[in-house]
C-alpha positions, 0 to 999 in steps of 0.5 A: 742719267739718273742717280741713286738718290733718284730711284727711291720713287717707282719700283716695278716688279716684272712677272711672267709665266713660270716666274718663282713665287718665293722671290716675287713674294720677297720684293712685294713684302718689302717694297709693296707694303708701306709700313710708315717707316719712310715718307714717301714710300716706294710707288710699287706696281706689278707689270707682266703679260696679263694673267701670270702663273706664278710657281706651280699653283698660283696665278696673279693679274698684272695691271700693267704690261712690260710697256710700263717698265719703261717709266720704272725707277727700279726694275726688279726682275723675278726668278725663272723656273726654267733657266734652259729656255730663252726668257721672254724677248718682250721682257728682255727688251724692256730691261735693256731699254730701262738700263739704257735710260739709267734705271736701276735693275735688280734680279732675284735669284735665276732672274739673272738670266734675264739680265744677261740676255739683255746684255745688262751684266756684260763686264759686271759682277753677278750672281744667281742661285748656286745650282746655276752659276755654272750655266750662267757663266758658260752661257754668258762668258762676258758676265763676271759670275761669282758663285759664293756670294749672297748678292752683288751690288754694282751701282745700278745693277744688282743680282742676288743668289737663291731664295732667302738671298733675294730678301737680303738683296731687297733689304740691302736696297732699302738700306741704300735708299732709306738707311739701316734704321728703316731696313732694320725695322722691316726685317724685324717685322718679317722676322728675318736677319737684319743684315747678311753682307752680300759677300757672305757665302751662299751657305749651300748646306749650312742653316741660317744662324738665326734659325730656332734650335741652331747651335749658334743662334743664342750666341748671336743673340747674346753677342748682339745684345753685348756689342758695346763690350770689348768681346773677343773670341775667347769670350764668345767660346766661353759663352758657347761652351766651345773651344775657340777653334771649334767656334771658329770653325762653326762660325764660318760654316754658318756665316761665311765670316770669322767671329772677329770679322762677324762682330766688326760688321755687326759694330759697323751696322749698329753705328749706322743705325745710331747715327741715323736714329739718335743725336748721340755724338760720335764718342757715344756711338763709339762706346755703344757699338764697342769701338772704344774711341771716336778715332777707331769708329771713324777709322773702321767706319770710313773703311767699310763705307768710304765716308766718315760718321759725320758725313754719313749722318749728314747725308742720310737726314739731307735725303730725308730719312725718317727716324724709326719709332722707339718700339721698332728700335730693338 
């Protein structure tokens, strides 16, 4: 049985007629482009039944058939355009076989219906686009459908909600494999949020916090640049020119988190990046992330990630993590 550390090698994206363009492009952009941030990068390939239609106007030629999925370390299934139709049986069988030999199985958006048809999601948490979560739960009652999250991570089985959440999951996988520094550097290249936790709501009607012109965009940028300071909700409200009650309401609507929980998540993620890309002592990392003391950092870090900071840094470096070049750190 493969372990997660074995899964950073070959990544295969399974395409089929009617696969959705945006989700497929997200996987290709993250895993299929070697930006020199980690060595080695993923061995990426596309598998499908020859020429495959993506969306309504584009087709691609898959150089490998579904039989090539048998040797993939990570298998990614793109979104279906018609969830009412049965997914391709040869793809379902390929997913089932890959899961049986221990590959990491990933679905983007409605690709979860393929995983469910293969039995991969039985007894597991899973999600898909909010418009189709009820259908997924009704058709596959053994799946623990979570309609209000961006993605789920069950170890070797991962699913994402719709559209942009697929990018969030791809970056989460890179973060798991290569560390926060590498994932954040890719996010900066793609001009997308570096980290949205899987447990955040799917923001059915709310724009992303980083959209230009959004009411909280400037505040979030400012807060991210001042994580080393002991910020409070009152500080954030004052910076935004809002009452604390109004700020909290807007923050939850946009991010799915209260301001303090958002700050906490950002500080932990910044600590991850500093542990990976610098030689700062834990005390220095605590100061640079606004945690105050090394003891506070250790407590929050262990609670969030299950390991102390020193063990996290040691594990990252032992598996060959690559420091992010200075020009990409900010």
